[in-house]
C-alpha positions as CSV (number, residue, x, y, z in Angstrom):
1,M,0.0,0.0,0.0
2,D,1.4,3.4,-1.0
3,L,0.8,5.4,2.2
4,E,2.2,8.6,0.7
5,D,-0.4,8.6,-2.1
6,M,-3.2,7.9,0.3
7,G,-2.0,10.6,2.6
8,K,-1.9,13.1,-0.2
9,R,-5.4,12.3,-1.1
10,I,-6.6,12.7,2.5
11,R,-4.8,16.1,2.6
12,M,-6.3,17.2,-0.7
13,K,-9.8,16.2,0.3
14,R,-9.4,17.9,3.7
15,I,-8.2,21.1,2.0
16,S,-11.0,21.0,-0.6
17,R,-13.4,21.0,2.4
18,S,-11.6,24.1,3.8
19,M,-10.8,22.1,6.9
20,S,-7.6,22.3,9.0
21,Q,-5.8,19.3,10.4
22,E,-7.1,20.5,13.8
23,E,-10.7,20.5,12.6
24,L,-10.4,17.0,11.1
25,A,-8.7,15.7,14.3
26,E,-11.5,17.2,16.4
27,K,-14.3,15.8,14.2
28,T,-12.7,12.3,14.1
29,N,-11.5,12.3,17.7
30,L,-8.0,11.6,16.5
31,S,-4.9,13.6,17.4
32,V,-3.5,16.4,15.2
33,P,0.0,14.7,15.1
34,Y,-1.7,11.5,14.0
35,I,-3.5,13.3,11.1
36,G,-0.2,14.9,10.1
37,M,1.5,11.5,10.0
38,L,-1.3,10.0,7.9
39,E,-1.1,12.9,5.5
40,R,2.7,12.5,5.2
41,G,2.4,8.8,4.6
42,E,4.2,8.0,7.8
43,R,1.4,5.9,9.4
44,K,-1.2,3.5,8.1
45,P,-4.6,4.2,9.5
46,S,-6.6,1.5,11.3
47,I,-9.8,0.6,9.5
48,D,-11.8,2.4,12.1
49,S,-9.7,5.6,11.7
50,F,-9.9,5.3,7.9
51,V,-13.7,5.1,8.0
52,L,-14.0,8.0,10.4
53,I,-11.8,10.2,8.2
54,S,-13.7,9.1,5.1
55,D,-17.0,10.0,6.7
56,V,-15.9,13.4,8.0
57,L,-14.4,14.3,4.6
58,N,-17.4,12.9,2.8
59,A,-15.1,10.8,0.7
60,T,-15.4,7.3,-0.6
61,A,-12.8,4.7,0.0
62,D,-12.2,4.6,-3.7
63,E,-11.3,8.3,-3.7
64,L,-8.8,7.9,-0.9
65,L,-7.3,4.6,-2.1
66,C,-7.5,5.1,-5.8
67,G,-3.7,4.9,-6.5
68,N,-3.3,2.0,-4.1
69,L,-6.1,0.0,-5.8
70,K,-4.6,0.6,-9.3
71,K,-1.1,-0.5,-8.2
72,G,-2.6,-3.6,-6.6
73,Y,-4.2,-4.6,-9.8
74,L,-1.0,-4.0,-11.7
75,V,0.9,-6.3,-9.3
76,R,-1.8,-9.0,-9.7
77,L,-1.6,-8.7,-13.5
78,A,2.1,-9.1,-13.5
79,K,1.8,-12.3,-11.4
80,Y,-0.8,-13.6,-13.8
81,E,1.5,-12.9,-16.7
82,E,4.3,-14.9,-15.0
83,K,2.0,-17.9,-14.5
84,I,0.6,-17.7,-18.1
85,A,4.1,-17.7,-19.5
86,K,4.8,-21.0,-17.8
87,L,1.7,-22.7,-19.4
88,T,2.1,-25.2,-22.2
89,P,0.5,-24.2,-25.5
90,E,-2.5,-26.4,-24.9
91,E,-3.0,-25.1,-21.3
92,A,-2.7,-21.5,-22.6
93,K,-5.4,-22.2,-25.2
94,R,-7.8,-23.6,-22.6
95,F,-7.0,-20.7,-20.3
96,Y,-7.8,-18.1,-23.0
97,R,-11.0,-19.9,-23.9
98,V,-12.1,-19.7,-20.3
99,V,-11.2,-16.0,-20.0
100,D,-12.9,-15.2,-23.3
101,A,-16.0,-16.9,-22.1
102,L,-16.0,-15.0,-18.8
103,L,-15.5,-11.7,-20.5
104,E,-18.4,-12.3,-22.8
105,M,-20.8,-12.7,-19.9
C-alpha cells in the first residue's frame, strides 16, 4: 500500500473541504499529530480511523485509495503474466478460452 499517495489524497480532500488538520482531528476524535503522520504517509490508519476520516471528509474509500487499488491490480496482472508464460501451448489455449467466455458474460 502506498501510504504517501493515500496521505496526499486525504490532505487534498481535507483542504478541498476548507478544513484544517485540527478540525479534522476534532471531528474524528484523532490527534493532530496522527492526522499529520497520515497525510505525510508515515502511518497506516486502522480501518476504524480510515472510516472516520472518510465519513468526515465525505469521501469514498475509492477516492482515498485510488492509486493503491490501481497499483494492486497491476501487481496482480504481473503475477498472472508470469504464470501464463509457464503454461504449455495447450494449457494456454484452454486458459484463454475460459477467460474469453467469462469476458463475454
